[in-house]
MIMARDO-229727 format. One line per 2 residues: number of its first residue (from 0); for each residue x, y, z negated of C-alpha. Coordinates in steps of 0.05 Angstrom, whole numbers, plus 5000, padded with zeros to 4 digits. Last residue first. Example, Ala and Ser with C-alpha at 12.3 -4.5 7.8 and 13.67 -1.06 7.14 Angstrom:
// MIMARDO-229727
1 = 5273:4979:4857  5246:4910:4844 $
// end
This chain:
// MIMARDO-229727
65 = 5028:4974:5097  4956:4981:5071 $
63 = 4948:5054:5087  4922:5110:5044 $
61 = 4920:5181:5071  4921:5245:5030 $
59 = 4900:5317:5044  4837:5299:5084 $
57 = 4790:5335:5035  4752:5271:5017 $
55 = 4813:5226:5016  4835:5195:5081 $
53 = 4834:5123:5103  4847:5049:5089 $
51 = 4806:5012:5038  4810:4936:5034 $
49 = 4855:4933:4972  4807:4978:4934 $
47 = 4848:5012:4879  4864:5070:4926 $
45 = 4789:5082:4936  4782:5091:4861 $
43 = 4838:5143:4860  4804:5175:4920 $
41 = 4737:5184:4885  4771:5206:4820 $
39 = 4804:5265:4855  4879:5273:4865 $
37 = 4866:5332:4856  4816:5352:4802 $
35 = 4746:5334:4828  4728:5283:4774 $
33 = 4754:5334:4722  4698:5380:4743 $
31 = 4698:5443:4785  4635:5436:4827 $
29 = 4631:5467:4896  4673:5415:4932 $
27 = 4720:5422:4991  4772:5461:4951 $
25 = 4785:5399:4909  4807:5426:4841 $
23 = 4879:5445:4829  4869:5515:4803 $
21 = 4818:5534:4856  4862:5582:4896 $
19 = 4923:5538:4892  4882:5478:4914 $
17 = 4855:5518:4972  4925:5536:4994 $
15 = 4944:5462:4990  4883:5445:5032 $
13 = 4903:5494:5087  4977:5473:5087 $
11 = 4958:5398:5091  4909:5411:5147 $
9 = 4962:5450:5186  5014:5396:5173 $
7 = 4972:5342:5207  5008:5278:5184 $
5 = 4960:5275:5124  5002:5267:5062 $
3 = 5021:5198:5038  4994:5139:5001 $
1 = 5024:5070:5016  5000:5000:5000 $
// end
């Protein structure tokens, strides 16, 4: 398993600016709860799934099963 940044550097830069603006909370969500603090609970749970391959909600991270 491998988790890495999205290969699209423009998306990474945009999301990282949003994270700075929101104090580390997912900039794609309206609520500011601990579940949405980057790396969000949703993606942490997806990482645990051995069959999941894909991006987190805001497209910052990508999980592959290499």
